[in-house]
C-alpha positions as CSV (number, residue, x, y, z in Angstrom):
1,M,-48.2,-68.8,19.3
2,E,-45.3,-70.4,19.8
3,T,-46.9,-73.5,21.7
4,V,-49.4,-73.2,18.9
5,K,-47.1,-74.1,16.4
6,Y,-45.7,-76.4,18.4
7,L,-48.3,-78.6,18.7
8,Q,-49.5,-78.5,15.3
9,A,-45.4,-80.3,14.5
10,G,-46.1,-82.4,18.0
11,V,-49.4,-83.5,16.2
12,N,-49.3,-84.2,12.4
13,A,-45.6,-86.3,13.7
14,I,-47.4,-88.5,15.6
15,P,-48.7,-91.3,13.4
16,G,-52.1,-91.7,12.2
17,L,-52.6,-87.5,13.7
18,K,-53.8,-85.0,11.9
19,V,-54.0,-81.1,12.4
20,L,-57.3,-80.2,10.4
21,S,-56.5,-77.4,8.1
22,D,-54.0,-74.5,8.8
23,P,-55.4,-72.8,12.3
24,E,-53.2,-69.5,12.2
25,M,-55.2,-68.9,16.1
26,S,-54.5,-70.9,19.6
27,V,-57.2,-73.4,18.5
28,F,-56.8,-76.0,16.4
29,A,-59.3,-79.9,15.4
30,I,-56.8,-83.3,15.6
31,A,-58.2,-85.8,13.7
32,S,-57.5,-88.9,11.5
33,D,-58.1,-91.0,8.7
34,T,-57.9,-94.2,10.6
35,L,-57.9,-94.1,13.9
36,D,-60.5,-92.7,16.8
37,V,-60.2,-89.7,18.5
38,Y,-63.1,-90.7,20.3
39,A,-60.6,-93.6,21.8
40,V,-58.3,-91.0,22.4
41,A,-60.1,-88.9,24.1
42,D,-61.6,-91.3,26.0
43,E,-57.7,-92.4,27.1
44,L,-56.0,-89.3,27.1
45,S,-59.1,-88.7,29.8
46,T,-57.4,-91.5,32.0
47,R,-54.3,-89.9,32.0
48,G,-55.7,-86.5,33.3
49,W,-56.5,-83.8,29.5
50,H,-60.3,-83.9,29.1
51,L,-60.6,-82.6,24.9
52,D,-64.0,-81.5,23.2
53,R,-65.1,-84.0,20.6
54,Q,-65.8,-82.7,17.7
55,H,-68.5,-84.8,14.9
56,R,-68.9,-83.6,10.9
57,P,-65.3,-84.3,11.2
58,A,-64.7,-86.5,14.5
59,T,-61.8,-84.1,15.9
60,L,-60.6,-83.6,18.9
61,H,-60.7,-79.7,20.2
62,V,-57.6,-78.2,21.4
63,T,-57.6,-74.4,23.0
64,V,-53.7,-73.7,23.6
65,N,-53.4,-70.4,25.6
66,F,-50.3,-69.3,27.7
67,V,-50.3,-72.0,30.9
68,H,-50.1,-74.2,27.6
69,T,-46.5,-73.3,27.3
70,E,-45.6,-75.6,31.0
71,V,-47.3,-79.1,29.6
72,A,-47.3,-78.6,25.1
73,E,-44.3,-81.7,25.6
74,E,-46.2,-83.8,28.9
75,F,-49.5,-83.5,26.0
76,L,-48.0,-84.7,23.4
77,R,-46.1,-87.8,25.1
78,D,-49.3,-88.3,26.6
79,L,-51.5,-88.2,23.4
């Protein structure tokens, strides 16, 4: 859960991106009022990250588990 909170804070610190809602578990959604999150996901895919796309509203679905503790910083840099 420390990694989840770290990733959520990192997403919220990126201009134009935000974590939708205030989830209590290791699943959360990335949204934006100004950016095309699907275009963000496309770019992330070129960097090796594959996020599920959701709609109504348009979001990127993130599920965090223990293995992500080793790559959290790298993911935020790429994001």
